[in-house]
N, C-alpha and C positions, 0 to 999 in steps of 0.2 A: 465652534467647537473643533478642538485640536484633532488633527488627523494623525494616525500612528501606524506604522508598518513594523512587524516583526520581519526581520531578514535572517534567513537560515541559510548560511553558506557552507559548502564543502570546503574545509580548509587544508586539504591534503596537497594541494598544488599552488605554486604562486601565481598562477595565471588566474586561478579562482578568486583568490584573495584581491587581486587588482580588479576583477570583474565586480567582485562585492564593493570595493571602494568606489567604483564609477556609480554603481547603481545607488549606493547611499548618498553619494554627492547629488546624483539627479533628483532623488526624492526630497533630499533637505533643501536643495535650491528652490523646489516647489512648494515648500513651507510644510512639509510632512516629517514628523518626528520618526526617527529611525531607532530601533532597539536590535540588538545583535543576539542571536543564539549561540552561546559560546561552546556548546557541546561538551564532549568529554576531555577535550584537549583545547583549552583556551588560550594556551601559550601563543600560538600563531597569530590570533586576534590581538593579545595584549601588545605583542612586539611591533604590530603593523603601525606605521606612522599615521593613518587616516583611521582604519577599523577601531584601533585602540582607543580612540575618543568617544566612542558611542557606548551607552549602557549596556551591559551584558548580562545575560540570565541563562541559568542552567535549564535542563529540560524538566520544566514542570508547568502546570497550567497556568501560573501567574506571568509567564514569559510572554504570552499572547493576550493577556488580559487588557482590555481597553484598546485593542488594535482593530482595525477595520479589515484588515489583510494580512495572510502569511505568505511571503514571498521567498520562494526556494530557488537557491543556485546551486545545482548539483545534480547527481544521478538519481536512480530510483531509490536506493537506499536513504539518501537525505530526504527525499521526498515523503517517504513513508514515516520517517520520524517527525517531520514538520507537520505531516497530516494528523498525526497523534495529538499535537498541540492544537491545530485549528479545530478540529473534531470535539476537544474538550471544552472550547469556548464558543463552539458552533460558528467559526468563522470560514469564509472562502479560504482557499489555499492555491496559488498559482506557482507553477514549476517551470524553469528555466533550464535546460539540459547543459550540464557542464561535463557530462561523462561520456559513455560510449553509445549505447543503445538509448538509454533514456525514455522508456516508453511512457513512462508517467508524466513526463514534462509536457507543457503545452507548446513552447517555442524553444528554439535552438539559441546557443550563445551569440551567434552573429546578428540575431534580431533582437538582443536584449534591450538596446535603447529604445526601440519601437514599443516593446512590451512594457518598459517603464512608463512611457508616454501614455499608454492605456491605462495604467495604474493611476498615474496623476490626473488624468482627465475623466477617470471613472467610466470608460468606454469598454466594459467588459460585462460579460453576463455569466451567470452561474447556473451550472449543470449538476444536479443531484447525482451521486454515485452510491449505488447500493453498498451496504455493509453488512456483516455477519456478526451475530452475538455467539459467544461460546461459554458454555458452563461445563465444568467438570464437578462430577460426584463420584465419592468412594463406593465401596461394595455394600455400604449400609444406605445409600441414597443420599448422604449429607455433601451439600455444597463445600468444595474443597478450594474452587477458585473460578473466576469467571473474567472474561475481557470481550474484546471486539476486534473485529479485522477489516480492512480495506481490501487487501488482496486476498490473503487465505490463511486458513488454519492448516498448518502441516503437522499431522501427529506423527512423531518419529520414535523408532525404536532406539533405547538407550543401551541396549545390549548387542554390540556389533558382532558377536559371535553367534547369534541365531535369530531367528525371525520373530516378528510380532504377531502374535495370534490375535485376530480381531473378529467381530462380527458386526456387520453393517445392517442398520436399521434405518427405514424411512416411514414415516407417519406410523410409528408404533408397530410396524411389522418387519420381521427379520427378511433381508434380501440375499445376503451371501456371507460366507465366512473365507477368511483370508490368513495365509500366512505370508508376512509381506515385510518390507522397510518401513511401511507407514502408509497413511492415508491423507490425502489434500482434499480439503473442502474449499473450493474457491468461488469468489464472486465473478462477475463477468470482467471487471476490470482486472482481478487478478489471474484471469485465463491466459494471457500472454506472458505470465511470469513462471513460477515454479511448476504450475499444473501443465503448462505448455511443454516444459522441458521433459515431464514425466508422461507425455503422450496424450495429453488433453487436446481438445479441439478449441478453437479461438472462438469466444462468445462476443458478439457486438455489445458495446457497453449500454445500449437502449434497452437490451433485453434483461428483464428481470428473472433470475434464474440463480440456481446454485449448482456449481460442478463438482462432483465426487470423482477423484481419481486415485485408484489404488495404486500404491508406489511400488514397483518391482514384486508384484504378488503372485504367489505359487498358487494358482487356482485356474480351474477351467474357465470360469466367469471372471474375467478381470478388466473388462471394458470400463471406460468413463461413464458416468451416469449425468444427465442433464435433469434437475429435479426443480420443481415447483417452488417459487420464492414462498409460498404458503406453508410448505412442508417444514417437518421436523426431522432432520438427519442425526443419527446417534451412531457411535462407534463404541463398541463395549470390547475391552481388553480381557485377555484371559486371566483369571484368579490365581492361576498356576504359573504364569509367565513372569517376564521381567517387567520392570518399569519402563514407561514412555514419557514423553515430552510433547505438550502441546505448543508450538511456535506460532505466534501470532505476528503476521507481516515480518517475520525474520528476526524481530529484536525482543518482542515481549513473550516470556514463557509461562506455562503452567505446568507443574508437575502431575503426572499420571500414574499413581502406584498401581501394581497389579490388581486386576478386578475393577478398574475405572470405567465409568461411562461417560463419554463426552458428547454434550449435545449441542447442536447447532442449528440456529434459527436466522431468519432476516432480522436484522436490527432494525429498532424503530427509527434512529437517527442516521441520515446519510452523511458522507462527506460532501461538502459544498466545493465543486470543482470548478476554478476559472476557467472560461474560455475566451479566447481573443478572437477567433474567427469562427467561420462556419465550414470549414474543411470536413469532409465526410471521413468516417473512420477507415474506409478503406484505403484513403489516400495515406493515413498515417500509418497503417499496416504495411504497406508497399514500402513507404520511406523508411521506416525504422528497422524492418526486416531485410530490406533491399531485395525485394522479391523481383524476379523477371516478367515483365509485361510485355516484351517485345513481341510485335505481331498483332497486339489489340487494335482493333478497327472502330469499336464504339458503336452506338446506335444510330442506325440510319433515319433519315427523316425528322 
């Protein structure tokens, strides 16, 4: 049976292109077919003397069809777009960081060759990461849009001259109302992203929970909430206010006219996240955020 990998490179820097060419060569030498995701700007791939020779696909589920793995060379934005294709085909996704923080990547660029060897030898394991399902309803209760997210739903005010008036509901009961810039509902994976920047806590990825973070809320009670994964979170926008936009992982959007109801639940399907080692999350947190740990003595005995 033919082995096939979808390679998703960030094409913004020449060094990334050379890394992608090296990864493709290693895979091809091992008898693995390589496909390239061309993205929105395929010109860099077309012009490249090596990468231009591989089949190129746009961002659609067909790009990852019949593949065994989606391999990402880039930062968190590239990873999230690649995860969208992996999710649509229920495939594992592996990220190698070519950016700055790259929290979603499993390994760093300097270890790429070793990571490719794990792919070739199939010496990797899969860890399921929780996702959320999002449904938008209009004022009459009709569904106007739906989607999913690995990191977060970011409900954003489209009127920058005023606040977004919302009511937060958990399990069919009202919790609080806010005038705010928006509301974030995050998975544990996404707790180190937008939700963290907005003041939310870091959740260990082994934890099943949803994190609700009001964004710049004008309210007495504006603290983040950690909610059961069995709960249903809903955010209702004012019928007399302005429109909002629900951003899913920063690149899929759902329009929310005044009077909308945005419902968030745990999605049935997870993202299949490739792990190459057993390093604990605490080590990743310290490394990625460059946290000071000087003076740590560790357990005795």
